[in-house]
C-alpha positions as CSV (number, residue, x, y, z in Angstrom):
1,M,19.2,31.9,8.2
2,S,18.4,33.2,11.7
3,A,18.5,36.8,10.4
4,Q,15.2,36.2,8.5
5,L,13.5,34.4,11.5
6,N,12.1,35.9,14.7
7,F,14.0,33.3,16.7
8,E,17.5,32.0,16.9
9,V,18.4,28.6,15.3
10,P,20.8,26.9,17.7
11,T,23.9,25.1,16.6
12,M,25.0,21.8,18.2
13,A,28.2,23.6,19.5
14,E,26.0,26.3,21.2
15,M,23.7,23.7,22.8
16,I,26.5,21.5,24.1
17,A,28.3,24.6,25.5
18,K,25.1,25.3,27.5
19,G,24.9,21.7,28.7
20,K,21.8,20.9,26.6
21,E,21.2,18.0,24.3
22,P,18.8,18.3,21.4
23,E,16.1,15.7,20.6
24,I,16.9,15.9,16.9
25,L,19.5,17.3,14.5
26,F,18.2,19.2,11.5
27,W,20.5,18.3,8.5
28,V,20.1,21.4,6.3
29,G,22.0,20.1,3.2
30,C,23.8,22.0,0.5
31,A,20.7,23.2,-1.4
32,G,18.9,24.2,1.8
33,S,22.0,26.2,2.8
34,Y,23.0,27.9,-0.4
35,D,20.1,27.8,-2.9
36,E,17.9,30.9,-2.4
37,R,14.7,29.1,-3.2
38,A,15.5,26.1,-1.0
39,Q,16.4,28.4,1.9
40,K,12.7,29.3,2.1
41,T,12.0,25.6,2.8
42,T,14.8,25.5,5.3
43,R,13.3,28.4,7.2
44,D,9.8,26.9,7.2
45,I,11.2,23.6,8.6
46,C,12.8,25.6,11.4
47,K,9.5,27.4,12.0
48,I,7.7,24.1,12.3
49,L,10.3,22.7,14.7
50,H,10.2,25.9,16.8
51,H,6.4,26.0,16.8
52,V,6.0,22.5,18.2
53,G,8.7,23.0,20.8
54,L,11.1,20.4,19.6
55,K,14.6,20.7,21.0
56,Y,16.6,20.8,17.8
57,A,19.9,22.1,16.5
58,V,21.9,22.4,13.2
59,L,25.6,21.8,12.7
60,G,26.1,25.2,11.1
61,T,29.5,25.6,9.6
62,E,30.4,22.1,10.8
63,E,28.0,20.6,8.3
64,S,29.5,19.5,4.9
65,C,28.1,17.9,1.8
66,T,27.0,14.3,2.5
67,G,29.1,13.1,-0.5
68,D,26.0,12.0,-2.5
69,P,27.0,14.0,-5.7
70,A,30.5,12.5,-5.6
71,K,29.2,9.0,-5.2
72,R,26.6,9.3,-8.0
73,A,29.3,10.7,-10.2
74,G,31.4,7.6,-9.5
75,N,34.0,9.1,-7.2
76,E,33.8,6.7,-4.3
77,F,37.1,7.9,-2.8
78,L,35.8,11.5,-2.5
79,F,32.4,10.2,-1.2
80,Q,34.1,8.3,1.6
81,M,36.3,11.2,2.6
82,Q,33.3,13.5,2.8
83,A,31.2,10.9,4.6
84,M,33.8,10.1,7.2
85,T,34.3,13.7,8.0
86,N,30.6,14.1,8.7
87,I,30.4,10.9,10.6
88,E,33.2,12.0,12.9
89,V,31.4,15.2,13.6
90,L,28.0,13.5,14.2
91,N,29.5,10.8,16.4
92,A,31.4,13.4,18.4
93,Y,28.1,15.1,19.3
94,N,26.5,11.7,20.0
95,I,23.8,12.3,17.5
96,K,20.9,9.8,17.6
97,K,18.2,11.2,15.4
98,I,18.4,13.3,12.2
99,V,15.7,15.1,10.1
100,T,16.7,16.1,6.6
101,G,15.2,18.7,4.2
102,C,16.4,16.8,1.1
103,P,15.7,13.2,0.0
104,H,19.3,12.9,-1.3
105,C,20.8,13.7,2.1
106,F,18.1,11.4,3.7
107,N,19.0,8.5,1.5
108,T,22.8,8.9,1.9
109,I,22.9,9.3,5.6
110,K,20.2,6.6,6.2
111,N,21.6,3.9,3.7
112,E,25.2,4.7,3.0
113,Y,26.6,6.0,6.3
114,P,25.9,2.9,8.4
115,G,28.6,0.9,6.5
116,L,31.1,3.6,7.5
117,G,30.2,3.7,11.2
118,G,27.4,6.3,11.0
119,N,24.3,4.7,12.6
120,Y,21.4,7.1,13.2
121,E,17.7,7.3,13.0
122,V,17.1,9.3,9.9
123,I,13.7,10.7,8.8
124,H,12.7,13.1,6.0
125,H,10.9,16.3,6.9
126,T,7.6,15.1,5.5
127,Q,7.7,12.1,7.8
128,L,8.3,14.3,10.8
129,I,5.4,16.6,9.7
130,Q,3.1,13.6,9.4
131,Q,4.1,12.5,12.9
132,L,3.5,15.9,14.3
133,I,0.1,16.1,12.7
134,N,-0.8,12.6,14.1
135,E,0.2,13.8,17.5
136,G,-2.0,16.8,17.2
137,K,1.0,19.2,17.4
138,L,0.3,20.6,13.9
139,K,-3.1,21.6,12.7
140,A,-4.3,23.4,9.6
141,E,-5.4,26.4,11.7
142,G,-4.7,28.9,8.9
143,G,-5.4,26.5,6.1
144,E,-7.9,28.9,4.5
145,S,-5.3,29.7,1.8
146,F,-5.5,26.1,0.6
147,K,-9.2,25.5,1.2
148,G,-10.8,23.8,-1.8
149,K,-7.6,24.1,-3.9
150,K,-6.4,21.2,-6.2
151,I,-3.0,20.0,-5.2
152,T,-1.0,17.4,-7.0
153,Y,2.1,15.9,-5.4
154,H,5.3,14.9,-7.2
155,D,7.2,11.9,-5.7
156,P,11.0,12.5,-5.5
157,C,12.9,9.5,-6.7
158,Y,15.1,9.1,-3.6
159,L,12.1,9.4,-1.3
160,G,9.6,7.3,-3.2
161,R,11.1,4.5,-5.2
162,G,14.4,4.8,-3.3
163,N,13.0,4.5,0.2
164,D,9.3,3.7,-0.2
165,V,8.1,6.9,1.5
166,Y,4.8,7.6,-0.3
167,E,2.2,8.1,2.5
168,A,3.8,10.7,4.8
169,P,3.8,13.5,2.2
170,R,0.2,12.7,1.2
171,K,-1.0,12.5,4.7
172,A,0.4,15.9,5.4
173,L,-1.5,17.3,2.4
174,E,-4.7,15.4,3.3
175,A,-4.7,17.3,6.6
176,L,-5.6,20.4,4.6
177,D,-9.1,21.1,3.4
178,A,-7.9,20.7,-0.2
179,Q,-8.4,18.3,-3.0
180,L,-5.4,16.0,-3.6
181,V,-5.2,14.8,-7.2
182,E,-2.7,12.3,-8.5
183,M,-0.8,12.4,-11.7
184,K,-1.0,9.5,-14.1
185,R,2.5,8.4,-13.1
186,C,2.8,8.5,-9.4
187,R,4.1,6.6,-6.4
188,S,6.2,3.6,-7.5
189,N,5.4,4.5,-11.1
190,G,6.4,8.1,-10.7
191,L,8.4,10.0,-13.3
192,C,11.7,11.7,-12.4
193,C,11.6,15.5,-12.3
194,G,14.5,15.6,-14.7
195,A,17.3,16.5,-12.3
196,G,18.5,12.9,-11.8
197,G,21.5,11.4,-13.6
198,A,23.1,14.9,-13.8
199,Q,20.3,15.9,-16.3
200,M,19.8,19.1,-14.2
201,F,23.2,20.3,-15.5
202,K,23.0,19.4,-19.2
203,E,20.8,19.7,-22.3
204,P,18.6,16.7,-23.3
205,E,19.9,14.4,-26.0
206,K,19.0,15.4,-29.5
207,G,15.4,14.6,-30.3
208,N,14.4,14.1,-26.7
209,K,12.1,16.3,-24.7
210,D,13.3,17.8,-21.4
211,I,12.1,15.4,-18.6
212,N,10.9,18.3,-16.4
213,I,8.7,19.5,-19.3
214,E,7.2,16.1,-19.7
215,R,6.6,15.9,-15.9
216,I,5.0,19.3,-15.8
217,E,2.7,18.5,-18.6
218,E,1.5,15.5,-16.6
219,A,1.1,17.7,-13.6
220,L,-0.9,20.3,-15.5
221,E,-3.2,17.7,-16.8
222,T,-4.6,17.5,-13.3
223,Q,-5.4,21.2,-13.5
224,P,-3.8,22.0,-10.1
225,Q,-3.4,25.3,-8.4
226,V,-0.5,23.9,-6.3
227,I,2.2,21.4,-7.2
228,A,3.6,20.0,-4.0
229,A,7.3,19.0,-3.8
230,S,9.5,17.6,-1.1
231,C,13.0,17.9,-2.6
232,P,15.0,21.0,-3.5
233,F,16.1,19.6,-6.8
234,C,12.6,18.7,-7.8
235,M,11.5,22.2,-6.8
236,T,14.0,23.7,-9.2
237,M,13.0,21.5,-12.1
238,L,9.3,21.8,-11.5
239,R,9.4,25.6,-11.2
240,D,11.4,25.8,-14.4
241,G,8.9,23.7,-16.1
242,V,6.0,25.9,-14.9
243,K,7.9,28.9,-16.2
244,M,8.5,27.4,-19.6
245,K,4.8,26.5,-19.9
246,E,4.0,30.1,-18.9
247,Q,1.8,28.9,-16.0
248,E,3.5,31.0,-13.2
249,Q,0.3,33.0,-12.6
250,N,-1.9,30.0,-12.3
251,V,0.2,27.3,-10.5
252,Q,2.4,27.5,-7.4
253,V,5.2,25.1,-6.7
254,L,5.6,24.7,-3.0
255,D,7.4,22.3,-0.6
256,I,5.2,20.5,1.8
257,A,7.0,22.3,4.7
258,E,6.0,25.6,3.2
259,I,2.4,24.4,2.8
260,T,2.3,23.1,6.3
261,A,3.9,26.3,7.8
262,R,1.3,28.5,5.9
263,A,-1.6,26.2,7.0
264,N,-0.5,26.6,10.6
265,G,-0.1,30.4,10.3
266,L,3.6,30.3,10.8
């Protein structure tokens, strides 16, 4: 990851070895680590953290899957094994605050880990971005690329309905000189991108339309130039939907971290 940035991303082990303690741990997540498209979002989150001067670190090779996929698949034993391994690492470093690039990681660490001894302040990257905008640390200095553009935002299930985070992503977009337009189904009435319930890995039931196609059709009804996302799985499904509708030349699918980084000239 650092190889494609003009600065080094510190690991917890490196910071502790230097006698330093970060203000926040960036939990990268499996998608943010291994998925080529999600890695772009990961780099932009790092750019934002570096730009505002936050002392942060990642776990690097010490980070493992949160266990969310295992839990949702019904394997509670595997989930608890994965969770306990992570909690031991986090507690050993005396972690207090965590920012995640994925709503699934956010939900699991925030809501599932406390019952296993992992108690941390957990925020999603859109919440951190909103806070930094409110503090005046992030501004749309280079926001000309989004000026006047129509942007529609898709609510990830685990961020919106799961954790009632609706305003932070929208506030981040409202900081731009752009037009935020809502889909018919949004906020608490939002429609899943199609990745949930393992649908990402299977074909739809006979006679049913792919959920991501239905969602993209709703998004395209707003005639957007940008579809904003804040989840790597939503990003995959929305981009696939745009491709299947042959709208790649007309519509961009971007994470809010990418939009923010571009708007700040990062």
